[in-house]
C-alpha positions as CSV (number, residue, x, y, z in Angstrom):
1,M,10.7,73.0,-52.7
2,N,7.4,71.9,-54.3
3,E,9.2,69.5,-56.5
4,S,11.1,68.1,-53.4
5,I,7.8,67.4,-51.6
6,E,6.2,66.0,-54.6
7,Q,9.1,63.7,-55.1
8,E,8.8,62.5,-51.3
9,I,5.3,61.8,-51.9
10,K,6.0,59.7,-55.0
11,E,8.4,58.0,-53.3
12,M,6.0,57.3,-50.2
13,R,3.6,56.0,-52.7
14,D,6.0,53.6,-54.3
15,D,7.1,52.2,-51.0
16,L,3.2,51.9,-49.7
17,D,2.4,49.8,-53.0
18,E,5.6,47.7,-52.4
19,I,4.5,47.3,-48.5
20,R,0.8,46.5,-50.1
21,G,2.5,43.9,-52.5
22,M,4.3,42.1,-49.8
23,M,0.9,42.1,-47.6
24,V,-0.9,40.7,-50.3
25,E,1.7,37.8,-50.7
26,N,2.2,37.3,-47.1
27,N,-1.7,36.7,-47.0
28,K,-1.6,34.1,-49.7
29,M,1.2,32.2,-48.0
30,I,-0.7,32.4,-44.5
31,K,-3.7,31.2,-46.1
32,R,-2.1,28.3,-47.8
33,L,-0.2,27.5,-44.6
34,H,-3.4,27.4,-42.4
35,S,-5.3,25.1,-45.3
36,A,-2.1,22.7,-45.1
37,Y,-2.6,22.7,-41.4
38,R,-6.2,22.0,-41.5
39,M,-5.5,18.9,-43.9
40,S,-2.6,17.7,-41.9
41,A,-5.1,17.4,-38.8
42,A,-7.7,16.1,-40.7
43,I,-5.7,13.3,-42.2
44,S,-4.1,12.9,-38.6
45,I,-7.3,12.5,-37.2
46,I,-8.4,10.1,-39.6
47,K,-5.4,8.2,-39.4
48,W,-6.0,7.4,-35.4
49,V,-9.7,6.6,-36.2
50,I,-8.5,4.0,-38.2
51,I,-5.7,2.6,-36.1
52,I,-8.1,2.6,-33.1
53,G,-10.9,0.9,-35.2
54,F,-8.6,-1.6,-36.6
55,T,-7.5,-2.6,-33.1
56,L,-11.2,-2.8,-31.6
57,G,-12.1,-4.7,-34.7
58,S,-9.3,-7.1,-34.5
59,F,-10.0,-7.7,-30.9
60,Y,-13.6,-8.3,-31.5
61,Y,-12.6,-11.1,-34.1
62,I,-10.1,-12.8,-32.1
63,Q,-12.0,-12.8,-28.8
64,P,-13.7,-15.9,-29.1
65,Y,-10.4,-17.6,-29.9
66,L,-8.9,-16.0,-26.9
67,E,-11.3,-17.2,-24.4
68,N,-11.1,-20.5,-25.3
69,I,-7.2,-20.6,-25.0
70,L,-7.8,-18.9,-21.5
71,K,-10.3,-21.6,-20.8
72,M,-8.0,-24.2,-21.7
73,Y,-5.2,-22.6,-19.7
74,G,-7.5,-22.6,-16.7
75,S,-8.5,-26.3,-17.1
76,I,-4.7,-27.2,-17.6
77,N,-3.9,-25.2,-14.7
78,S,-6.5,-26.9,-12.7
79,L,-5.3,-30.6,-13.7
80,T,-1.8,-30.2,-12.8
81,G,-2.3,-31.6,-9.4
82,G,-4.0,-34.5,-11.7
83,V,-0.9,-35.2,-13.8
84,E,0.7,-36.8,-10.8
85,N,-2.0,-39.3,-10.1
86,N,-3.3,-40.6,-13.5
87,G,-0.6,-40.1,-15.8
88,G,-1.9,-37.1,-17.7
89,I,-4.8,-38.9,-19.4
90,D,-7.3,-35.7,-18.2
91,I,-4.9,-33.2,-19.9
92,L,-5.2,-35.0,-23.3
93,N,-9.1,-35.5,-23.1
94,T,-9.5,-31.9,-22.2
95,L,-7.1,-31.0,-25.1
96,K,-9.1,-33.4,-27.2
97,K,-12.5,-31.2,-26.6
98,F,-10.9,-28.2,-28.0
């Protein structure tokens, strides 16, 4: 009877060692997943910062050209009534200024 108890204890220790090994392996996998998640989040943040920075930078660079185009459109729009009266000479002069 004493041998059967010792055998059960030995089996329980073996099972416990197996469970401990699985826990260590799971812990390593969870740490790898967590570090991969952090890296993915950091790359995603950097990606969006670059996209937003590029958009704002390009708008800053293009803004003077856009303002000139809008001024030209406004002046052409205001001269549309004058085209009928003087044959479009004012529009040509306005376009030559730009």
